[in-house]
C-alpha positions in Angstrom: 12.1 -2.1 18.2 8.7 -3.4 16.7 7.6 0.5 17.1 10.6 1.7 14.8 9.6 -1.3 12.5 5.9 -0.6 12.1 6.4 3.1 11.8 8.7 2.3 9.0 6.0 -0.1 7.3 3.3 2.4 8.0 5.7 5.4 5.8 6.3 2.5 2.9 2.8 1.7 3.0 1.4 4.9 2.6 3.9 5.8 0.0 2.8 2.8 -2.1 -0.8 3.7 -1.8 -0.2 6.9 -3.3 2.3 5.5 -6.1 -0.5 3.1 -6.7 -3.0 5.6 -6.9 -1.2 7.7 -9.5 -0.3 4.3 -11.5 -4.0 3.8 -11.9 -4.3 6.9 -13.8 -1.6 6.4 -15.8 -1.9 6.1 -19.9 -1.3 1.8 -19.9 -3.9 1.8 -16.7 -6.5 3.7 -19.0 -5.9 1.6 -22.1 -6.2 -1.7 -20.0 -9.4 -0.3 -18.3 -10.8 0.4 -22.1 -10.7 -3.3 -22.9 -10.9 -5.2 -19.5 -12.9 -2.7 -17.2 -10.0 -2.6 -14.5 -6.7 -1.1 -14.1 -3.4 -2.8 -14.7 -2.3 -5.6 -12.5 0.9 -3.8 -11.6 -1.0 -0.8 -10.3 -3.3 -3.1 -8.4 -0.5 -5.0 -7.0 1.0 -1.8 -6.0 -2.1 -0.8 -4.3 -2.5 -4.0 -2.4 0.8 -4.2 -1.3 0.6 -1.0 0.2 -2.8 -1.1 2.2 -1.2 -4.5 3.5 2.0 -2.5 4.3 0.1 0.4 5.9 -2.3 -2.4 8.2 0.9 -4.0 9.2 3.0 -1.1 10.4 -0.1 0.3 12.0 -0.7 -2.3 14.0 2.9 -2.9 15.2 3.1 0.8 15.6 -0.2 1.4 17.8 -0.5 -1.5 19.7 0.5 -2.2 23.6 3.4 -4.0 24.4 2.6 -7.4 25.8 5.8 -6.8 28.5 4.5 -5.5 31.9 
C-alpha cells in the first residue's frame, strides 16, 4: 500500500516540478523577476511542492519494508 502511494506521490511531484519550471518562464514571472529579481510566489510554491512530493514519494517507494 505504501509503495502505491509513494509511486503516486512521485508521479505528482514530477508533474509539479515540470509545471513549476514552465511557470517560472511565464510572462508574469518575467515581470516579477524584472522588478524583484525573483519569479512569482506561485511558481516557487509549485516547485517546492513538487520537490517535496518527489522526495516523499521516493522515500515511500524505494525504502524496504520493516515487516519481516
